[in-house]
N, C-alpha and C positions, 0 to 999 in steps of 0.2 A: 503495500500499499506506497504510495508515496504521499507522504503528507504534504507537502508543498503543491503538488496537483491537487489536491483537495482545499488548500484551501483559496487558487484562484480559482474555483468552480463555486464555490460559496461567492468571492468578490466577483466573478464576474454575473453570478444569478444574482446578486443583492442587488448590483446596479442597473440589471436590465430587466429584472421580478420576475420575467420567463424567458424559455427557450428551449431549444428545440434537442433531441440527441444528434444527429446530425451535425450541428451548430457547436454540440459541446466538441464530438469528435472532430470537426474541424480545426475547430483552435488551440485544441490541445493536444493535438497530434498521435490520436491512440484510437484503436479500437471500440469497436460495439462494447464488446466482454469488458473490456477496462472503464467502458463508461460506465456502463450499466452496475457493476460491479458498484463504481463512486456513489452512484446514485442511490443504489441499496442501504448504503452504508447512511449516508446524508439525510434519506428517507425514516429510516431507524431511528433517526434523532430527532424526528420534525426539525430539522434545518430545511427541506424544502418538500414540496407534497407532488407527487409522479401524478404524471397526468400522461394520456394519450400521448403520444411520442414528442413527449418533451418533460420539462421539468417548471414548478412555480418557486421562486421564495417564500418562507413561511416569516412572516413579519411578525409574528407569537410564536416561539416555539415554545413547549412548555416546559414541567423543571424536571424533564431529564439530563439538562447540562447544557445539552447544543452543543456549537461546536467547537468549545473548547473542552468538552467531555471526548469528544471525537479523538481528538491528535490524543489526548491521554488513554486511552482506549488503543491507538493505534500503535502508541511509543510501548507498552506493556506488552503486547504480544510482538510486537520485532523484536524483544529482547528473550 
């Protein structure tokens, strides 16, 4: 899991509010499978909401910790 890419995805979607899977693949130069794994992680933490063909930034993430918790979890799993 590339923490820098995850951070960039969050910032990109936060700025635009919504984007497609194809846009993310092109912007970050990764495969569909990689983007889908990243989206799955962000959706589990309620940072984004999945919609058909893309994602929407969640302006009000719940109490699960949001983006900072994702980075902590990723760092722990790599060690």
